[in-house]
N, C-alpha and C positions, 0 to 999 in steps of 0.2 A: 308277791306270789302267794303267800299264806292266805291273804284275803280272798283270792280267787278259789283256793281250795275250800275255805270256809263257805263261800257262796255256793260252791258245787254240792257240798254236803247238805246245806240248807235247802237247796232245790230238791234234793231227794227226800227230805223230811217234811216238806211243807204241807203235804196231804195228811201227815200223821199227827200234826199238832195244830189245833184250831185256834191258835192265838198268835199274836205278833211276837216274834222272837228273833234273835240275832247275836252279833258279836260287837263289842266295843274294844278300842285299843287303850293304851295307857293315857291318852289325851281325852278319853271319854267321847271319842268320835265313833259313830256307828260305821263299821267297815263292811259288814255283811248283814243282810236281813231278808226275811221272806216278804217284807213290805219294801219294795225297791225305793219308795219315796223317802224312807228313813235313812238310807245310805248317805253318809256325809254329814248327817245331823249331829251336832254337838249337844250332849245332854248336860244339865247342871252337875257339877262335881260334888261328890260326897265321899265319906270315908269308906272305901272299898277294902274289905279284908278277905281272907281266904274262906270265910264262912259265908253262908247264905245271907244276903243283904236285901232289904226292901226299901225302896225309895220312890216316891212320886208315882205309885201305882204299878211299879215294875219290880220283879225279883231278879237279883244279880248273883252270879257265882263266878269267882276268879278261876282261871285255868291253871293257876299255880305260879310260883316265882322261879322261872328259869332264866336262862341267858336270853338277851334280846328283848323284843317288845313283849310286854305282858298284856294279855287279853282277858276279857271276862264275857260271859254270856248273859243275856237278859231275856226275860220272858214276861209277857203282859200278865198282870195280876199279882196279888199278894196272898193268895190262899195256899193250901197244902199242895194242890196239884201243880201250881206254878213252881213251888219249891222243888218238887220231884222232877218236873221238866228241866229246870235249871241244872240240877245235879247230874241228870243223865246227859244233857247237852255238854256240860263241862267236861265230863269224861270223854265223850266222843271227840270234841274239838281238841282236847289236850292230846289225845292219841294221834289225831291227824297232824297237829303241829309238831309233835315229837318225831314222827316218821319223816315229815318234810324237812325238819331241821337236821336230822341225822343224814338224810340223803344229800342235802345241800352242803352241809359241812364236810362230808366225806368227799364229795365231788370237788369242792374247792380245795380241800386238803391235797388230793392227788394232783390237781392242776398246779398248785403252788410247788409241789415237789418236782414235777417234770419240767417246769419252767424256771427252776432254781430260784423261786421266790420265798424260800423258807430256809433258815439256817439248819445245817445238818444236825446240830445238837437239839434243835426244837422238834425234829421230825418224830422221834420216838416218844417224846413227851406228849405231843398232840395225838399220836397214834393211841396211846394209853387212854387219853381222855375220850376218844371216840370208840374205844373198844375195838380197835382196828387190828386185824391179824397181820403182823409185820413180816413174819418169816415164812412166806409162801412164795412160790415161783410166779413171776409175772413177766409179760412181754408187752412192749409198747409197739403198736401198729399205727401208722399214719395213713389215712385215706385222703388222697388229694383229688379234688374235682378238677377236670380239665376244661370245663366250660361252664358258663353261667346257665342255670336251668331252674325250673320251678320246683324241682324235687328237693326236699330237705334230706341231704345225705345223713345228717345227724339223726333224724327220725328213723330212717331206714336201718342204720347201724344199731340204734337203740332197740328197735324191734327184733333184730337178729340176736341181740345179747340182752335179754330182759332182766337177768339176775343182777339187780343193782347193788347187791351186797358183795358181789365178787368182781364184776366187770364194770368199768367206768368209761363212759363215752363223753369226751370233752371237746368242745368247740374251741379251736385254736385261733382261727381267723376265717375270712370269707371263703377260703378254699380248702383248708385242712381240718380234718377231724382226727383226734387221737383216741384210739381204743387201748385202754390199759387192761389187758386180759389176764385173768388168773389161769395158770397152766399147771399141769401135773409136773411133779419133780422129775427132771431128766427127760422131758418131752423131746421127741425127735423134731428137729427143725422143719423137716418135710411136712409134718402134721400141721404146723403153724402156717406153712406156705399154702397147704390145701385149704385151710380155713380162710386165709386171705383171698384165695382164688374164688371161694364160695361167695365172699362179700362182693368181689368185683363182678362176678357173674350175675348175682342177684340184682345189683344196681343197674348193670347193663341190660340184662334180659327183661326185667320187669319195668324199669323206668327209663330205659334208653339214655342213660347218663353214663359218661365215661370217666373212669378214675384210674389213677396209678396208686400203688400201695407200697410203702416202705416198711420193712420189718427190722426192729432192733434186736439185740441179743436178749435172751432170757436171763433175768436177774433174780436173786434169791432174797433180796432185802429192799426195803423202801428207798433208802438213800441212793441206790444205784438206778432207780427208775429214770432219773434225769439223764444218765448216760445212755440208757436204752432209747430214750426219746431222741437224743442228739444223733445216735446211730441210725435211727429210722429216717431222720431228716437227711443225714449224709447219704444214706442208701438212695433216697429219691433224687438227690442232686447228682450223685455219681451215675445213677441209672439214666438220668436225662442226658448225660454226656456220652457214656459208653454203651448203654443198653437201651437205645431208644425204642426198640420193638417190644420190650418187656413191660408187662402190666404189674407184675409182682417182683420187687427187688429186695433181696435180703442182705443185710449188712455182712452176714457170715459168708456170703458167696461172691463178694465183690472182687476177691483175688487181688491181682496186682493193681487194679484200678483204685482200690482203697488206699494203697501205698502212694500212688501218684497224687491222689486227692489230698493227702496229708502233707505233701511237700510244699514249701514256699514257692511262689511263682518265679521269684528271682533265680532260685536254684534250677527250676525247670528250664528257664531261658538259657542259663549257662550250659546246661546239659545239651540242649539242642545245638548251640553254637559249636560245642566240642565235637558232637557227632557228625554234623554236616559242615566240616571244614572246607571241603572242596566246592560244594554247591548247596544252595538252600533247598529245603524240602519243598518249597513252593515251586521249584523249577520242574518238579515231576508232574506230568499231565495226568488227566483223569484215567485214561486207558492204562497207564503205567501203574497208578495206584490201585486200580481194580485188579490188575494182574498180580500185584503184590498181595492183596487181600486173599485172592484165591490160592496163591502159593502157600500162604500161612494156613489156610483152612484145610489144605491137603497135606499138611505135615512136611512141607519142603520137598515133596515128591514131584519131580519134574514131569515124569510120564503121566501120572494121574492128573496133574494140573493142566497139562496140555490137552488131555482128553476132555476134561470138564470145560475148558475154554474153547474147544473145537478148533485148535490151532496145531500146526506141526510142532513137533518137539524142538526142532531147530529154531523155530520162530520164538518159542518161549526162552530158549537159551540166549538168543540174540537180545531179547528184552532184559534178561537178567544181567547180561554183560553191559548193557546200556546203563542200568541202574548202578552197577559197580563203578562205571566210568564217572558218573555224575557225583555219586556219594562216597565212593571209596569203600563201600560195604558189599561183600559178596553174599547174597542171601542163601546161597547153597551151603554156606558154612554156618553151623548152628550158633556159634558165638556172635557172628555178625547179624544173623537173623534175629536173635534175642534183642540185641541193641536196637536194631531197626524197628522191631515191633514196639518196644517201649517208647522209642522216639515218636512214632506215629501217634501213640496214645497220649503222650505228653503234649504234642502239638495240638491234638484235638481238645485236650483239657484246657490249654491256654486260650484257645479260640472261644471257649464257652463262657468266659468271664466267670469263673467259679465263685460260688457263695459258700463261705466256710461257717460251720456251726461249732 
């Protein structure tokens, strides 16, 4: 990647320097040059120091001894002008490499944190090495593409959040992009949801691509970013089961669905057997389940539910009695209604073959 950056800079400079020039790596291989034919050429090795060096008609200047591959610039000629060109080019390419390395290392650093690929004790050591601000608020947001398309969601999100010193856009897999967003201390969760909605609207409105977005909780230190990332993943999985119509799912707003998601499936199965001792939940037909859903949506109000269903009040009462006969639960009683509501959610959860994070 650094070689591509070097070649890009050379392309911009080629009209300013009327000589052959370029960059060699630690193996004395030309990795970038204004003369494309020289790229890949291996020059005879010699003792390259940090000072100006002249060899075989070329002037060389090292970019310095940093971590990773060491590079040097070369300029055709061995006169004073070649020496000045080499010195200027060395400064330019050293800065390009520095900013590239800083961005690359920081991005990788954040990716290793959220994926739990770094020991907790090493996080703050690495943060100090990278001059990384550890004690600011950050939120992990996962943008998941729902279809295969030609649009690079990564590039779209990167353009929406161009401040690479504060915000990090990380490709997780072929469908998921993680945005690690620096946020204000004590930020209102609704503000983050509005930002997520802007991302979804931009991708949908301008590129006709559909995404769902999961939001983790805001954390105040680096080591908790992994937790925020897992929460964002959980939000997407829970939303896929319980809130299929939602584009934005926040972990903070999952409510009882979050509790169900955290339960072992064996415990959920035991709960369903205990609730439906008289008859299986599968014995309820679609019309009955639809009636139950509307009854819950109208706060267990018989009159309001019958009005919304366009049925007589007595018809609704008959249906509720039928449910009581099958399940032993009277939905007009609050305690029974709560148990039944949870049982419906648990049943839906089990059918979804949940993926735990």
